[in-house]
N, C-alpha and C positions, 0 to 999 in steps of 0.2 A: 179333149176328155172334160165330160160333164160332172160337176161336182154337186152332190145334194146336200139339202140341209138336214142336219139330224132332228129326227123327231124325238121328243120325249115326254113323258108324263109326269105328275106328281106322285108322290108316294101315298097310298091308301091308308086308312087306319089299320088295316088288316096287314099291310107291309110293315107298318109301324110297330105294331104289337109283335110280329114275328122278328123282326130285327132285333126290339128289346130283348125276346126270350131268348134267341141264338147270342147275342151280346153277353147276357148274364151268363150262359153256358160257358163263356170264353172261347166262342168260335172266332176265327179269323174275319176281318173285313172282306178279303177275297171270297171266302167260304160263303158268306153271309149273301155278298153281292150276287154270286152264281145262282144262290137259291132264290132271291128275289128276281134275278133276270134283269139286273140294273148293273152298271158301272161300278168298280170299286169307289171311286171317286165321288159317286152319288151317296153311297153309305157313309164315307168319310165325312163328307159335307154336312148329310144329316145328323150324325152324331155330333160333331163340331159345333152345329147351329143350336142344338137342343140339348146339350149335357149340362146336368146340373151338378150341384156338390155331391149329390146322392146317386148321380150316375145318370143314364138314359131312361127317359120317362115316355113313354109312347103317346099317353093321354095329354100329358103337358106339350109333347111336340106337335100334336094335332092341332091342339090350342093356339099355340104361338104361329103356327102355320096359317092357319084362318086369321090372326090378327094382323099379320105381315101383307097377306094377300088383300084384306079390307083397306089397309094404309095405303097400299101401292095403287089400287084402285081410285081412292079418294084423291090421291096427288094426280093422277092421270086425268081424272074428270076435272080437276081445278085447272089444269093446264089447258085443257081442251075448251073449257069455258072462257078463259082469258085469251086464247087465241081467237074465239068468235066474236069478242068485243072488239 
């Protein structure tokens, strides 16, 4: 039996905007996940990572995501540079 690796993609700003709108309407995580075509755990993690005292903000979530990605790439590049030396 061959096991395939799951493929994934990041949420787009459009997905985050829809997530925020549906969350504000009081829709369940499972309902939101079904509409976005992602796992309920993806929605849960997205909300947990990007929740503020005022709720979920899609624009702030997108900004934080870009910052985390940039930081991760810097660390990865630094490790690559050190390995080459």
